TIRO-2110 file (N, C-alpha, C; in Angstrom, 1 decimal):
// TIRO-2110
-8.0, 45.4, -27.5, N, 1, A
-7.5, 44.2, -26.9, CA, 1, A
-7.4, 43.1, -27.9, C, 1, A
-6.3, 42.4, -27.8, N, 2, A
-6.0, 41.4, -28.8, CA, 2, A
-6.4, 40.0, -28.2, C, 2, A
-6.4, 39.0, -29.0, N, 3, A
-6.7, 37.7, -28.6, CA, 3, A
-5.7, 37.1, -27.7, C, 3, A
-4.4, 37.6, -27.9, N, 4, A
-3.3, 37.1, -27.0, CA, 4, A
-3.5, 37.5, -25.6, C, 4, A
-4.0, 38.7, -25.3, N, 5, A
-4.2, 39.1, -23.9, CA, 5, A
-5.4, 38.4, -23.3, C, 5, A
-6.4, 38.0, -24.1, N, 6, A
-7.5, 37.3, -23.6, CA, 6, A
-7.3, 35.8, -23.4, C, 6, A
-6.3, 35.2, -24.1, N, 7, A
-6.1, 33.8, -24.1, CA, 7, A
-5.9, 33.2, -22.7, C, 7, A
-5.1, 33.8, -21.8, N, 8, A
-5.1, 33.2, -20.4, CA, 8, A
-6.4, 33.1, -19.7, C, 8, A
-7.2, 34.2, -19.9, N, 9, A
-8.5, 34.2, -19.2, CA, 9, A
-9.4, 33.1, -19.8, C, 9, A
-9.4, 32.9, -21.1, N, 10, A
-10.2, 31.9, -21.8, CA, 10, A
-9.8, 30.5, -21.3, C, 10, A
-8.5, 30.3, -21.2, N, 11, A
-8.0, 29.0, -20.8, CA, 11, A
-8.4, 28.7, -19.3, C, 11, A
-8.3, 29.7, -18.4, N, 12, A
-8.7, 29.6, -17.0, CA, 12, A
-10.2, 29.3, -16.9, C, 12, A
-11.0, 30.0, -17.6, N, 13, A
-12.5, 29.8, -17.6, CA, 13, A
-12.8, 28.4, -18.1, C, 13, A
-12.1, 27.9, -19.1, N, 14, A
-12.3, 26.6, -19.7, CA, 14, A
-11.9, 25.5, -18.7, C, 14, A
-10.8, 25.7, -18.0, N, 15, A
-10.4, 24.7, -17.0, CA, 15, A
-11.3, 24.6, -15.8, C, 15, A
-11.8, 25.8, -15.4, N, 16, A
-12.8, 25.8, -14.3, CA, 16, A
-14.1, 25.1, -14.7, C, 16, A
-14.5, 25.3, -15.9, N, 17, A
-15.7, 24.6, -16.5, CA, 17, A
-15.5, 23.1, -16.5, C, 17, A
-14.4, 22.6, -16.9, N, 18, A
-14.1, 21.2, -17.0, CA, 18, A
-14.1, 20.6, -15.6, C, 18, A
-13.5, 21.3, -14.7, N, 19, A
-13.4, 20.7, -13.3, CA, 19, A
-14.7, 20.7, -12.6, C, 19, A
-15.5, 21.7, -12.8, N, 20, A
-16.9, 21.6, -12.2, CA, 20, A
-17.7, 20.6, -12.8, C, 20, A
-17.6, 20.4, -14.1, N, 21, A
-18.3, 19.4, -14.8, CA, 21, A
-18.0, 18.0, -14.4, C, 21, A
-16.7, 17.7, -14.2, N, 22, A
-16.3, 16.3, -13.7, CA, 22, A
-16.8, 16.1, -12.3, C, 22, A
-16.7, 17.1, -11.4, N, 23, A
-17.2, 17.0, -10.1, CA, 23, A
-18.7, 16.8, -10.0, C, 23, A
-19.4, 17.5, -10.9, N, 24, A
-20.8, 17.3, -10.9, CA, 24, A
-21.2, 15.9, -11.4, C, 24, A
-20.4, 15.3, -12.3, N, 25, A
-20.7, 13.9, -12.8, CA, 25, A
-20.4, 13.0, -11.6, C, 25, A
-19.4, 13.2, -10.9, N, 26, A
-19.1, 12.3, -9.7, CA, 26, A
-20.2, 12.4, -8.7, C, 26, A
-20.7, 13.5, -8.4, N, 27, A
-21.8, 13.7, -7.4, CA, 27, A
-23.1, 13.0, -7.9, C, 27, A
-23.4, 13.1, -9.2, N, 28, A
-24.5, 12.5, -9.8, CA, 28, A
-24.4, 11.0, -9.7, C, 28, A
-23.2, 10.4, -10.0, N, 29, A
-23.0, 9.0, -10.0, CA, 29, A
-23.2, 8.5, -8.5, C, 29, A
-22.7, 9.2, -7.5, N, 30, A
-22.8, 8.8, -6.1, CA, 30, A
-24.2, 8.9, -5.7, C, 30, A
-25.0, 9.9, -6.1, N, 31, A
-26.4, 10.0, -5.8, CA, 31, A
-27.2, 8.9, -6.4, C, 31, A
-26.9, 8.5, -7.6, N, 32, A
-27.6, 7.4, -8.3, CA, 32, A
-27.3, 6.1, -7.6, C, 32, A
-26.0, 5.9, -7.2, N, 33, A
-25.6, 4.7, -6.5, CA, 33, A
-26.4, 4.6, -5.2, C, 33, A
-26.5, 5.7, -4.4, N, 34, A
-27.3, 5.7, -3.2, CA, 34, A
-28.8, 5.4, -3.4, C, 34, A
-29.3, 5.9, -4.5, N, 35, A
-30.7, 5.7, -4.8, CA, 35, A
-31.0, 4.3, -5.2, C, 35, A
-30.0, 3.6, -5.7, N, 36, A
-30.2, 2.2, -6.1, CA, 36, A
-30.0, 1.2, -5.0, C, 36, A
-29.7, 1.7, -3.8, N, 37, A
-29.6, 0.8, -2.6, CA, 37, A
-30.9, 0.1, -2.3, C, 37, A
-30.8, -1.2, -2.0, N, 38, A
-32.0, -1.9, -1.6, CA, 38, A
-31.8, -2.6, -0.2, C, 38, A
-32.8, -2.8, 0.6, N, 39, A
-32.6, -3.5, 1.8, CA, 39, A
-32.0, -4.9, 1.6, C, 39, A
-31.0, -5.2, 2.4, N, 40, A
-30.3, -6.5, 2.3, CA, 40, A
-28.9, -6.4, 1.5, C, 40, A
-28.6, -5.2, 0.9, N, 41, A
-27.4, -5.1, 0.2, CA, 41, A
-26.3, -4.7, 1.2, C, 41, A
-25.1, -5.0, 0.9, N, 42, A
-23.9, -4.6, 1.7, CA, 42, A
-23.4, -3.3, 1.2, C, 42, A
-23.0, -2.5, 2.2, N, 43, A
-22.4, -1.2, 1.9, CA, 43, A
-21.2, -0.9, 2.7, C, 43, A
-20.4, 0.1, 2.2, N, 44, A
-19.2, 0.6, 3.0, CA, 44, A
-19.5, 2.0, 3.2, C, 44, A
-19.3, 2.5, 4.5, N, 45, A
-19.5, 3.9, 4.8, CA, 45, A
-18.3, 4.7, 4.4, C, 45, A
-18.4, 6.0, 4.4, N, 46, A
-17.2, 6.8, 4.1, CA, 46, A
-16.1, 6.7, 5.2, C, 46, A
-16.5, 6.2, 6.4, N, 47, A
-15.6, 5.9, 7.5, CA, 47, A
-14.9, 4.6, 7.4, C, 47, A
-15.3, 3.7, 6.4, N, 48, A
-14.7, 2.4, 6.2, CA, 48, A
-15.4, 1.3, 6.9, C, 48, A
-16.6, 1.5, 7.4, N, 49, A
-17.3, 0.4, 8.1, CA, 49, A
-18.2, -0.3, 7.1, C, 49, A
-18.2, -1.6, 7.2, N, 50, A
-19.1, -2.5, 6.4, CA, 50, A
-20.3, -2.8, 7.1, C, 50, A
-21.5, -2.7, 6.4, N, 51, A
-22.8, -3.0, 7.1, CA, 51, A
-23.8, -3.5, 6.0, C, 51, A
-24.9, -3.9, 6.5, N, 52, A
-26.0, -4.4, 5.6, CA, 52, A
-27.2, -3.4, 5.8, C, 52, A
-27.8, -3.0, 4.7, N, 53, A
-28.9, -2.1, 4.7, CA, 53, A
-30.1, -2.8, 5.2, C, 53, A
-30.8, -2.2, 6.2, N, 54, A
-32.1, -2.8, 6.7, CA, 54, A
-33.3, -1.9, 6.2, C, 54, A
-33.2, -0.6, 6.3, N, 55, A
-34.3, 0.2, 5.9, CA, 55, A
-33.7, 1.5, 5.2, C, 55, A
-34.5, 2.0, 4.3, N, 56, A
-34.0, 3.3, 3.6, CA, 56, A
-35.1, 4.3, 3.8, C, 56, A
-34.7, 5.5, 4.3, N, 57, A
-35.6, 6.6, 4.5, CA, 57, A
-35.3, 7.7, 3.4, C, 57, A
-35.9, 8.8, 3.6, N, 58, A
-35.6, 9.9, 2.6, CA, 58, A
-34.2, 10.4, 2.7, C, 58, A
-33.7, 10.7, 3.9, N, 59, A
-32.4, 11.2, 4.1, CA, 59, A
-31.5, 10.3, 4.9, C, 59, A
-32.0, 9.2, 5.5, N, 60, A
-31.3, 8.3, 6.3, CA, 60, A
-31.4, 6.9, 5.9, C, 60, A
-30.5, 6.1, 6.4, N, 61, A
-30.4, 4.7, 6.1, CA, 61, A
-30.2, 3.9, 7.5, C, 61, A
-31.0, 2.9, 7.7, N, 62, A
-30.8, 2.1, 8.9, CA, 62, A
-29.8, 0.9, 8.5, C, 62, A
-28.7, 0.8, 9.1, N, 63, A
-27.7, -0.2, 8.8, CA, 63, A
-27.6, -1.2, 10.0, C, 63, A
-27.4, -2.5, 9.6, N, 64, A
-27.1, -3.5, 10.6, CA, 64, A
-25.5, -3.7, 10.6, C, 64, A
-24.9, -3.2, 11.6, N, 65, A
-23.4, -3.2, 11.6, CA, 65, A
-22.9, -4.5, 12.2, C, 65, A
-23.7, -5.2, 13.0, N, 66, A
-23.4, -6.5, 13.5, CA, 66, A
-24.8, -7.2, 13.7, C, 66, A
-24.8, -8.5, 13.9, N, 67, A
-26.1, -9.2, 14.1, CA, 67, A
-26.8, -8.6, 15.4, C, 67, A
-28.0, -8.0, 15.1, N, 68, A
-28.8, -7.4, 16.2, CA, 68, A
-28.4, -6.0, 16.5, C, 68, A
-27.3, -5.4, 15.9, N, 69, A
-26.9, -4.0, 16.2, CA, 69, A
-27.2, -3.2, 15.0, C, 69, A
-28.1, -2.2, 15.2, N, 70, A
-28.5, -1.3, 14.1, CA, 70, A
-28.1, 0.1, 14.4, C, 70, A
-27.8, 0.9, 13.4, N, 71, A
-27.4, 2.3, 13.5, CA, 71, A
-28.0, 3.1, 12.3, C, 71, A
-28.3, 4.3, 12.6, N, 72, A
-28.9, 5.2, 11.6, CA, 72, A
-27.8, 6.1, 11.0, C, 72, A
-27.7, 6.1, 9.7, N, 73, A
-26.7, 6.9, 9.0, CA, 73, A
-27.4, 7.8, 8.0, C, 73, A
-26.7, 8.9, 7.7, N, 74, A
-27.2, 9.8, 6.6, CA, 74, A
-26.9, 9.1, 5.3, C, 74, A
-27.7, 9.3, 4.3, N, 75, A
-27.4, 8.6, 3.0, CA, 75, A
-26.1, 9.1, 2.4, C, 75, A
-25.7, 10.3, 2.7, N, 76, A
-24.5, 10.8, 2.2, CA, 76, A
-23.2, 10.1, 2.8, C, 76, A
-23.5, 9.4, 3.9, N, 77, A
-22.4, 8.7, 4.6, CA, 77, A
-22.1, 7.4, 3.9, C, 77, A
-22.9, 6.9, 2.9, N, 78, A
-22.6, 5.7, 2.2, CA, 78, A
-21.6, 5.9, 1.2, C, 78, A
-20.4, 5.3, 1.3, N, 79, A
-19.3, 5.5, 0.3, CA, 79, A
-19.5, 4.6, -0.9, C, 79, A
-20.0, 3.4, -0.7, N, 80, A
-20.1, 2.4, -1.8, CA, 80, A
-21.1, 1.4, -1.5, C, 80, A
-21.8, 1.0, -2.6, N, 81, A
-22.7, -0.1, -2.5, CA, 81, A
-22.0, -1.3, -3.1, C, 81, A
-21.9, -2.4, -2.3, N, 82, A
-21.0, -3.5, -2.8, CA, 82, A
-21.9, -4.6, -3.3, C, 82, A
-21.3, -5.4, -4.2, N, 83, A
-22.0, -6.6, -4.7, CA, 83, A
-22.0, -7.6, -3.6, C, 83, A
-22.9, -8.6, -3.7, N, 84, A
-23.0, -9.6, -2.7, CA, 84, A
-21.7, -10.4, -2.5, C, 84, A
-21.1, -10.8, -3.6, N, 85, A
-19.8, -11.6, -3.6, CA, 85, A
-18.7, -10.8, -2.9, C, 85, A
-18.6, -9.5, -3.3, N, 86, A
-17.5, -8.7, -2.7, CA, 86, A
-17.7, -8.5, -1.2, C, 86, A
-19.0, -8.2, -0.8, N, 87, A
-19.3, -8.0, 0.6, CA, 87, A
-19.0, -9.2, 1.4, C, 87, A
-19.4, -10.4, 0.9, N, 88, A
-19.2, -11.7, 1.6, CA, 88, A
-17.7, -12.0, 1.7, C, 88, A
-16.9, -11.6, 0.6, N, 89, A
-15.5, -11.9, 0.7, CA, 89, A
-14.8, -11.0, 1.7, C, 89, A
-15.2, -9.8, 1.8, N, 90, A
-14.6, -8.8, 2.8, CA, 90, A
-15.1, -9.1, 4.2, C, 90, A
-16.4, -9.2, 4.4, N, 91, A
-16.9, -9.3, 5.8, CA, 91, A
-16.8, -10.7, 6.4, C, 91, A
-17.2, -11.7, 5.6, N, 92, A
-17.2, -13.1, 6.1, CA, 92, A
-16.0, -13.9, 5.7, C, 92, A
-15.1, -13.4, 4.9, N, 93, A
-13.9, -14.1, 4.5, CA, 93, A
-14.1, -15.2, 3.5, C, 93, A
-15.3, -15.1, 2.8, N, 94, A
-15.5, -16.1, 1.8, CA, 94, A
-14.5, -15.9, 0.6, C, 94, A
-14.0, -17.1, 0.1, N, 95, A
-13.0, -17.0, -1.0, CA, 95, A
-13.8, -17.1, -2.3, C, 95, A
-13.2, -16.3, -3.3, N, 96, A
-13.8, -16.3, -4.6, CA, 96, A
-13.4, -17.6, -5.3, C, 96, A
-14.3, -18.1, -6.1, N, 97, A
-14.0, -19.3, -6.9, CA, 97, A
-13.2, -18.9, -8.1, C, 97, A
-12.0, -19.4, -8.3, N, 98, A
-11.2, -18.9, -9.4, CA, 98, A
-11.1, -20.0, -10.4, C, 98, A
-11.1, -19.7, -11.7, N, 99, A
-11.0, -20.6, -12.8, CA, 99, A
-9.6, -20.7, -13.3, C, 99, A
-8.7, -20.1, -12.6, N, 100, A
-7.3, -20.1, -13.1, CA, 100, A
-6.6, -21.4, -13.0, C, 100, A
-7.1, -22.3, -12.0, N, 101, A
-6.5, -23.6, -11.9, CA, 101, A
-5.1, -23.5, -11.1, C, 101, A
-4.8, -22.4, -10.5, N, 102, A
-3.5, -22.3, -9.8, CA, 102, A
-3.6, -23.1, -8.5, C, 102, A
-2.6, -23.9, -8.2, N, 103, A
-2.6, -24.7, -7.0, CA, 103, A
-1.6, -24.0, -6.1, C, 103, A
-2.1, -23.7, -4.9, N, 104, A
-1.2, -23.1, -3.9, CA, 104, A
-1.0, -24.2, -2.8, C, 104, A
0.3, -24.5, -2.5, N, 105, A
0.6, -25.5, -1.5, CA, 105, A
0.2, -25.0, -0.1, C, 105, A
-0.2, -26.0, 0.8, N, 106, A
-0.6, -25.7, 2.1, CA, 106, A
0.6, -25.3, 3.0, C, 106, A
1.7, -25.7, 2.7, N, 107, A
2.9, -25.4, 3.5, CA, 107, A
3.9, -24.6, 2.6, C, 107, A
4.9, -24.1, 3.2, N, 108, A
5.9, -23.3, 2.5, CA, 108, A
7.1, -24.1, 2.1, C, 108, A
7.1, -25.4, 2.1, N, 109, A
8.2, -26.2, 1.7, CA, 109, A
8.7, -25.9, 0.3, C, 109, A
7.8, -25.7, -0.6, N, 110, A
8.2, -25.5, -2.0, CA, 110, A
8.9, -24.1, -2.1, C, 110, A
8.6, -23.2, -1.3, N, 111, A
9.2, -21.9, -1.3, CA, 111, A
10.6, -22.0, -0.7, C, 111, A
10.8, -22.7, 0.4, N, 112, A
12.0, -22.8, 1.1, CA, 112, A
13.1, -23.7, 0.4, C, 112, A
12.6, -24.7, -0.4, N, 113, A
13.5, -25.5, -1.2, CA, 113, A
14.4, -24.7, -2.1, C, 113, A
13.8, -23.8, -2.9, N, 114, A
14.5, -23.0, -3.8, CA, 114, A
15.5, -22.1, -3.1, C, 114, A
15.1, -21.5, -1.9, N, 115, A
16.0, -20.7, -1.2, CA, 115, A
17.2, -21.4, -0.6, C, 115, A
16.9, -22.7, -0.2, N, 116, A
18.0, -23.5, 0.4, CA, 116, A
19.0, -23.8, -0.7, C, 116, A
18.5, -24.2, -1.9, N, 117, A
19.4, -24.5, -3.0, CA, 117, A
20.3, -23.3, -3.4, C, 117, A
19.7, -22.1, -3.4, N, 118, A
20.4, -20.9, -3.7, CA, 118, A
21.4, -20.6, -2.7, C, 118, A
21.1, -20.8, -1.4, N, 119, A
22.0, -20.5, -0.3, CA, 119, A
23.2, -21.5, -0.4, C, 119, A
23.0, -22.7, -0.8, N, 120, A
24.1, -23.7, -0.8, CA, 120, A
25.1, -23.3, -1.9, C, 120, A
24.6, -22.8, -3.1, N, 121, A
25.5, -22.4, -4.1, CA, 121, A
26.3, -21.1, -3.7, C, 121, A
25.6, -20.2, -3.0, N, 122, A
26.4, -19.1, -2.5, CA, 122, A
27.4, -19.5, -1.5, C, 122, A
27.2, -20.5, -0.6, N, 123, A
28.1, -20.9, 0.3, CA, 123, A
29.4, -21.5, -0.4, C, 123, A
29.1, -22.3, -1.4, N, 124, A
30.2, -22.9, -2.2, CA, 124, A
31.1, -21.8, -2.8, C, 124, A
30.5, -20.7, -3.3, N, 125, A
31.2, -19.6, -3.9, CA, 125, A
32.1, -18.9, -2.9, C, 125, A
31.5, -18.8, -1.7, N, 126, A
32.2, -18.1, -0.6, CA, 126, A
33.4, -18.9, -0.1, C, 126, A
33.3, -20.2, -0.1, N, 127, A
34.4, -21.1, 0.4, CA, 127, A
35.5, -21.1, -0.6, C, 127, A
35.3, -20.9, -1.9, N, 128, A
36.3, -20.9, -2.9, CA, 128, A
37.1, -19.5, -2.9, C, 128, A
36.5, -18.5, -2.4, N, 129, A
37.1, -17.2, -2.4, CA, 129, A
38.2, -17.1, -1.4, C, 129, A
39.3, -16.3, -1.7, N, 130, A
40.4, -16.2, -0.7, CA, 130, A
39.9, -15.4, 0.5, C, 130, A
40.4, -15.9, 1.7, N, 131, A
40.0, -15.2, 2.9, CA, 131, A
40.8, -14.0, 3.2, C, 131, A
40.2, -13.0, 3.8, N, 132, A
40.9, -11.8, 4.2, CA, 132, A
41.7, -12.0, 5.5, C, 132, A
42.9, -11.4, 5.6, N, 133, A
43.7, -11.5, 6.8, CA, 133, A
43.3, -10.5, 7.8, C, 133, A
42.6, -11.0, 8.8, N, 134, A
42.1, -10.0, 9.8, CA, 134, A
42.8, -10.2, 11.2, C, 134, A
43.9, -10.9, 11.2, N, 135, A
44.7, -11.1, 12.4, CA, 135, A
45.6, -9.9, 12.7, C, 135, A
46.0, -9.8, 13.9, N, 136, A
47.0, -8.8, 14.3, CA, 136, A
48.4, -9.2, 13.9, C, 136, A
49.2, -8.2, 13.6, N, 137, A
50.5, -8.4, 13.2, CA, 137, A
51.3, -8.9, 14.4, C, 137, A
52.1, -9.9, 14.2, N, 138, A
52.8, -10.5, 15.4, CA, 138, A
54.1, -9.7, 15.6, C, 138, A
54.6, -9.0, 14.6, N, 139, A
55.9, -8.3, 14.8, CA, 139, A
55.6, -6.9, 15.2, C, 139, A
56.0, -6.5, 16.4, N, 140, A
55.8, -5.2, 16.9, CA, 140, A
56.6, -4.2, 16.2, C, 140, A
57.8, -4.6, 15.8, N, 141, A
58.7, -3.7, 15.0, CA, 141, A
58.1, -3.3, 13.7, C, 141, A
57.4, -4.2, 13.1, N, 142, A
56.8, -4.0, 11.8, CA, 142, A
55.7, -3.0, 12.0, C, 142, A
54.9, -3.1, 13.0, N, 143, A
53.8, -2.2, 13.3, CA, 143, A
54.3, -0.8, 13.6, C, 143, A
55.4, -0.7, 14.4, N, 144, A
56.0, 0.6, 14.7, CA, 144, A
56.5, 1.3, 13.5, C, 144, A
57.1, 0.5, 12.5, N, 145, A
57.6, 1.1, 11.3, CA, 145, A
56.5, 1.7, 10.5, C, 145, A
55.4, 1.0, 10.4, N, 146, A
54.2, 1.6, 9.7, CA, 146, A
53.7, 2.9, 10.3, C, 146, A
53.8, 3.0, 11.6, N, 147, A
53.3, 4.2, 12.3, CA, 147, A
54.3, 5.3, 12.2, C, 147, A
55.6, 5.1, 11.9, N, 148, A
56.6, 6.1, 11.8, CA, 148, A
56.8, 6.5, 10.4, C, 148, A
56.0, 6.2, 9.5, N, 149, A
56.2, 6.6, 8.1, CA, 149, A
56.4, 8.1, 7.9, C, 149, A
55.6, 8.9, 8.5, N, 150, A
55.7, 10.3, 8.4, CA, 150, A
56.3, 11.0, 9.7, C, 150, A
56.8, 10.2, 10.5, N, 151, A
57.5, 10.7, 11.7, CA, 151, A
56.5, 10.9, 12.9, C, 151, A
55.3, 10.4, 12.7, N, 152, A
54.4, 10.5, 13.8, CA, 152, A
53.9, 9.2, 14.2, C, 152, A
53.6, 9.0, 15.5, N, 153, A
53.0, 7.8, 16.0, CA, 153, A
51.5, 8.0, 16.1, C, 153, A
50.8, 6.9, 16.5, N, 154, A
49.4, 7.0, 16.6, CA, 154, A
49.0, 8.1, 17.6, C, 154, A
48.0, 8.9, 17.2, N, 155, A
47.5, 9.9, 18.1, CA, 155, A
48.2, 11.2, 18.0, C, 155, A
49.3, 11.3, 17.4, N, 156, A
50.1, 12.6, 17.3, CA, 156, A
49.5, 13.4, 16.1, C, 156, A
49.5, 14.7, 16.3, N, 157, A
49.1, 15.6, 15.2, CA, 157, A
50.0, 16.8, 15.2, C, 157, A
49.8, 17.6, 14.2, N, 158, A
50.6, 18.8, 14.1, CA, 158, A
50.1, 20.0, 14.9, C, 158, A
48.8, 19.8, 15.4, N, 159, A
48.2, 20.9, 16.1, CA, 159, A
48.9, 21.1, 17.5, C, 159, A
49.0, 22.4, 17.9, N, 160, A
49.6, 22.7, 19.2, CA, 160, A
48.7, 23.5, 20.0, C, 160, A
END
C-alpha cells in the first residue's frame, strides 16, 4: 500500500478529529458559562425567553420570568448569561449611554426635507422632457391604412 491510497483516509480522520475537538470546546465553554451563573443575573434560555436567576441547583435553575412568576429550568436550557447592561437594555428598554455625540432629531423633518428637494428637481426634469403622444388618431383612414399593411385587418390570421 502506498501513501497515496492512504491519504484520503488520513484526511478524513483528521477532519473528524478537528470537528469533534471544536464541538468539545464549545460544550466546555457553555458548561463554564452555566457554572459561573449567580443569583440575580439575567439569562436567555435556548427558547429565547429572558429571565433572572433566583436559585441554582445541581441540575436545575429557578428563574423569575416576570415579577412574582418563577419557573424551574434545566441548566442545559440556559443559552446565554447576559451582562446587566445588556439584560436591562433588552428587557427594560434602557438605552445605552453613547459617547459618540450623535444627535438624533425627535421628528423626521430633517429626513423629509432632503427627499422633498430631490423630488422637486426630478419634477423639473420631467417637465422639460417631451411628452409622449398617447391620444387616439383622429383620422380613421390613417388607422385603416396601418392595419392593411400586410393585407390583414385586426384580428385576422392565416390560420383556417
